N, C-alpha and C positions, 0 to 999 in steps of 0.2 A: 321734359326728358326726351332725349334723342332716341327714337325708336324707328323700326322699319315700317314704312308705309305700304300697306297691302296694295293700294291703288297704283303705286309706282310700278309694281310688278305686273299688274293686270291691265293697266291703262294703255300701254303701247305694245300691242300684240306682236308687231314685227320685230321689235327689239328683243322681245322675250323668246322669239323662236330659236335662237341659238342655244338656249339653255336646255330645253327638251331635246333639241337635236343632239347635243353632246351626250345627254343621258342615253338616248336611243343608240347612238354609235357605240357608247361604252358597253351597253348590254349586248349588242351584236358581237363586238370584238371579244367580250368576256366569254360569251357562249362559244365562239369559234376557238379561242385559245384554250378554253376549258376542255375541248375535245382532245387536246394533247395530253391531258392527264396531270397537268401541273397547276397548282394554285398560284404560284409566285407570279407568273406573267399577268394573270387575272388581277391580282392584288395591285400590281404596279400600275396597270391601266386604270383601274377604278380609283386608286389613290390619287394618281396624277390629274385625271380629268375631274374627279370629285373635288379635289383641292381648288381647282380653278373656279368652280361654281361656288364653293363655300367662301372664298375670298371676296366674291362679288356680292353674295347674298347668304350670309351664314345661317339665316333662319331656315333655309331650305334643307339644311343638314338634319333638322328635327324630323323631317319626313323619312329620310334615310335611316335615322336611328330607330324610328317606330317600325319601319319595314324589317330592319335587321333583327329586332326582338322577336318577330313572329314568323318571318318568311324567308330568312337567309340562313339556312342550316350549315354554316361553315364553322368547323372546329380546327384549331391550330395547336399542335403539340409544342410544348416548351422544353422538352427533355426532362421535366420533373413530373411530380404527381399533379401539377396544376396545368389545365388546358384553358385556352382562351377561345373567344368566338367573335364574330363580326360586331355584334352589338356592344360588347365590352370595349373593343378597340376603338369604336366610333366615339365613345364618350370623351377620352382625352383628345381625340382628333378635333372634335367640335370645340373643346375648350381652347385648343391652340388657335383655331379659326376665329373664335370669339376674341382672344387676346390680340391677334394680328389686326382684327378690324378696329380695335381700340386705338391703334397707332395713327389711324387716319382722322381721329377726332381730337380736338383740343382739350376736351373734357368728357367725362362719361359719368353716368348716373347709376347708382346701385339702389334697387328698391329697398327702402328702409323697412325693417320688420323686426319684431321681438324674437322671431325664430332664428335669426342669423347668428347672434352671439353664442347660444348653446351649441349650435351645429358646428361652428368654427372651433369652439372650445373642445368639442368631442374629437375632432380631427387632431388637435394638438395633444389631447390626452392620450390618443393612440400612439403618437410618436414618443411621448414621454414614457409610456408603458414599454414600448419597444426598447428604448435606451436603458431604462431601469432594469427590465427583465434580462437583458444581456449582461449588464454589469454584475447583477446578483445571481446569475445562472448557477444552479447547483451542479458542480462537476460530476456528481454521481448520476446525473440524468443525461443519457446519450442524445446527441443530435448530430446531424450530418454537417459536412463542411459548407453545404449550400443552403443550410436552413434559413439563413438570413433572407434569402430570396423568397422563401415561403412566407416569412413574416411580413416582408414588404408587399407580397401579393395580398395578404390578408388586410393590411392597412390600405392597399389600393382599392379594395372593395369598399371600405369606408369612404375613401376620397372620391371614387367614381360615383357613389350614391349621392354625396353632397353636390358634386358637379352637376349631375343629372337634375337635382332639385333646383339648382340655380340657373340652368340653361334657359328655361321658358321665360322667367321674369327678366332676363338680360338680353334675350335675342328676339323676343316677340312682343306683340301687343294683343289686345283682346281679339282682334280679327284673326290674327295668325293662330292664336290659341284655339279658336273655334275650328279653324281648318285642320290643325293637327289632330284635335280630338276626333273629328269626323273621319279623318283619314284612318285613324286607328280603329274606329268602330266599323267602318266599311271593310277594311282589310281583315282585321282580327275577327270581327263579328261574322263576316262572310265566310271565313275559314271555319269558324265554330259551327255555323249552320251546316256547311258541307260535311264536316266531321260527323254530324248527327245523322247523315243519310247512310243507311246500311250499304256496306261495301266500299264506301269512299274513305272511311277513317284510316285504314291501313295504307291506302295510296297517299293520302295527305301527310302521313307521318314521314314520308320520304322527302316531302317538299316544304315542310315547316320545321320550326325549331322546337326544342324541348320545353319551351315556355308553356305549351298547351297541356303539359302534365304537371304544371306547377300551380299552386294555389293562388299566388298573387295575380296572375293573369285573369283568372275567373273573378276575383274580387274587384279588380279595376273595371273589367268589362261590365259586370253587373251594376256597379255603382254609376258609371258614366251613362250607360244605356238607360238604367232605371231613373236616374236623375232627370235626364232630358224628357223621358216619357211622362213622368209625373208632374214636372214643373214647367216645361216649355210648351205653352199653348200655341206658339207660333209655328210649330212643326207642320210641314206638309203631310198629307195623308200617307204618302209612300214611305216617308221617314218613320212615321208612327208604326206602320205595319212592319217595317224592317226592324225597328227596335224591339217590338213584341217578339218577332222571330228570333232575335239575338238572345233575349231573356229566356225564351223557351229552350233554346239550344244550351245556354249556360246551365239552366236547372236540370236539363236532361243529362248533361255531361257529369255534373258534380254529384247527382243523386243516383246515377246508374253506372256508367262505365268507370267513374272515378270514386265511387262510394266508399271503397275500402280506405281511402285516404281521408281521414276525418277533417283535416285542415281545409280541404276543398269546400265541402258543403257547410262546415261550420263558419268559414270566412264569408261565404256568399250569404248564408242565413243572417249573420250579424250585419252585413252591409245592407241587405234589403230591409232588415228589421229597423235599422236606423233611418232609412229612407221613408219608411211608413211612419215612423215617429215624427219626422220633420214635416211630412206632407199632410198628415191627418191629426192635428193636435187635439181634436175633440175626442179621439178614441184612445189617446195615450193611456189614460188611467183605467180605461176598460181593459186594455191589454195587460197592464200591470196587475189589476185585480184578478183577471182570469189566470195569469201565471201564478199568483199567490195561492189561489184556490186549488189549482191543479197540483201545485207543489205540496200544499197542505193535505191533499187527499192521497198523496203518494203515487201520483200518476205521471207528473211531468218528468222528474229525473230518471225514474226507471225506464220510461219510454225512450228518452234520449240515449240512455246508457245501452239499451238493447239495440237501438238503431245503429249505434256506433260499433257494435260487435259484441257487446256483453262480456261475459266471463272469458270467452275464448280470446277476444281481442286484448283484454286486460292481461291475461296470462302470457300471451305471446309478445305484447308490445308495451302496454301501460306500465306494469310493475317493473319490467326491465329498464324502462326509461327512468324511473325513480332511482334505481340503482346507479345508473350512469350519472344522473344529476348529482347524487350524493358524492360520487367519486370526484367529479369536477369541482364541486364546492369545497370538498376536503383539501384537494391539492392547491386550490386558489387561496386558501387561508394562509399560505406561506407569505403572501403579500396582498392583503385584501384592499389596500388603498389604491395601488396602481395596477394590480393584477400581475399575471405572469408574462404579459406581452402578447401581441397579436399571434394567434395560431400556436401558442406555446403549450397550452394545457394538455394536448394529447401526449406530448413527450413525457410530461410529469405523471399523467394518469396511467401511462403504459408501463411504468417501472415495476409495479406490483401486480400479481394476478388478481383478477376480479371474480368474486364469487357471487353467483345468482342462484338461489335455491340450492339444488343438489349439484349444479354445474360449476366448474371452475374454468374461467377463461384465462389461460396461462399467458397469452400474448394479446391483451385487449387492444382494440383500436377504438378508442373512446370518442364519442360525440355526445353532447348533452341533449341534442334534439330540442333545445329550448333557447330561443334567441336572447332572452334576458340573461339567462345563466351564461351563455356564450360571451355576451358583452362584458359581464362581470369578470369572467375569466381572462378575457383579452385585455381589458383596461381598468379593472378594479372598480371600487365604489366611485372613484372620481369620474371615470368614463361613463359608467351606468347612470350616475346622477345627472351628468350633462345630457345624455341621451333622453332620459325621462323628462328633463326640463324642456328639451326641444319638442318631444312628443306632446307635452302638455300645451306648450305655446301654439303649436300647429293646430291642435284640436280646438283651442279657444279661438284662434283666428277663423277657422272654418265654421265654428258654432256661431260666432258673431256675424259672419257674412251670410250664413244660411238664415239667420233670423231677420236680416235686413233686406235680402233679395229673395223674393219668392216667385218670380216669374221669368219667362224667357230663357235664353241660353245661360245667362249669368246665374239665375236662380237654380236651374238644373245642375249647373257645373259645381257650384259651391256646396249644395246639399249632397250631390253625388260623391264628390271627393272627400267631404267630411265623413260620410258614411264609409267610404273606402278606407280612410285612415283608421276608423274604429275597427273595421274588419281586419286590417293589417295588424293592429295591436293585438287582436284576438289570436290570429294564426301564429304570431310570434311565440305564443305559449306552447305551440305544438311542434314547431321545427324552426330552424334558422332561416326563415323565409325572407325577412326584410334585409338583413345584413348577413348573408350566408357565410358559414364556416368554410374556409378554403378546402378542408379535407372532406366535407360532407356535400352539401348542395353546391357550394363553390361557384365558380364563374358560369358554368352551364345553367345553374338556377338563377344567377344574377340577371339573366336576360329578362326574366319575369319580374323580379324585384325592381329592376330599373324602371318599369312602367309606373309603379307606385310613386317612386321618387320624382320621376319626370312630371307626371300630372299633378302631384301634390304641389309642385312649384307653381302650377297654374293658379293656385289660390293667391299667391303674391301678385300675379298679373292682375287678377280681379281687384285685389285690395288697392293696388297702386293706381289703377285706372278708374275705379268706381268710388273710392272713399276719399272725399275732399279733405278729410282730416289727416290723411297719411302723407307725410312729407318724404321727399327724396334725399338720400345722402349723395352729395356730389363730390367726386374725387378729382 
């Protein structure tokens, strides 16, 4: 397989000097032009010079993508209810750079994997749902003249997620994967540590993205840091200390400042729980037996329930979410096979007032706050079935790799990302975290979701480079 060779980039330092020089000049010019108060000149400069770099070495764009998810808080209005950000825009830009780089090759290879067909099928199911939903649209349900743009934006979230998943296995090898992972941990983990220092959190809010208030970022950070700490015996002492500090920062953030958001600590707990399951097989059944005993004694579930907020949280959030879910399921049954079309369920759900307890919501703005329900409403049983197929295949791939590789960077990565995938599937029950609803978490939240998709694609990098039985598909 034709991949980028890390040594070619690092082996001739004088030739490589022009790349960081361009980056430095870009940042200086961007800072200078930024003083003028206009983002457009900044974007033109960054896009032009960044494009030159990406054409020469597309893999470098992955570092820019990671930086954009956590440390480039640029938002762009579109004239609709949908806003975009730097990380979101970089995904299609990297896809274009990837496509242009293929022109220079006589042939190219695609990492063969059982996860690819259901993911591609899910994207096609989204387009089919969009077509069917518009053809069969109920004329009694109002929609704006530009609503098709909102639907395409929702499908774009699906497409960008898939592109992010395929970027690492098509642009990098194991060496570059390791570099991108450490870049994320050093940048994102360093920010997480600083955010935990009293007085610095509010300052860093101005310099970082909204990903730091989103559950997926903490899930990915805990999985990657915990995986390397538990499985990679080759780590230098300073890296171990740094990863310990990152995990402490993660736990502090999700169990104290962000405790009210159950998704944060539930996702991290599920991720770290899976890592412990992988790392210490001898204590697995002890943990299971202890959980059964505590549940049987009536201690486990009431304790978790009270920690999550108890009756007050259920009255203000939990029960109302069930009402919202019932409304979304009810309107989606108009077409359960292909759904109502991307982003369409809010229009249908808003037609009738929504009653909750003694309150009547005359003009409801409905979100299901459940990613599985959202996918069903967007794409029907067809799309949901394909997504669950993809989720299962990715879980099985990670599970097999984690059983085979138990040491070093590879062992830490595959166990960490398998645990991250489990944590991601858990938080999908609590909000539209992985494939955000364009009217709810949307593109601002997709910055954090993108990290899950990007690093999950790293499992394909490991599988194709480490597994001798995995063959490549050549196009």
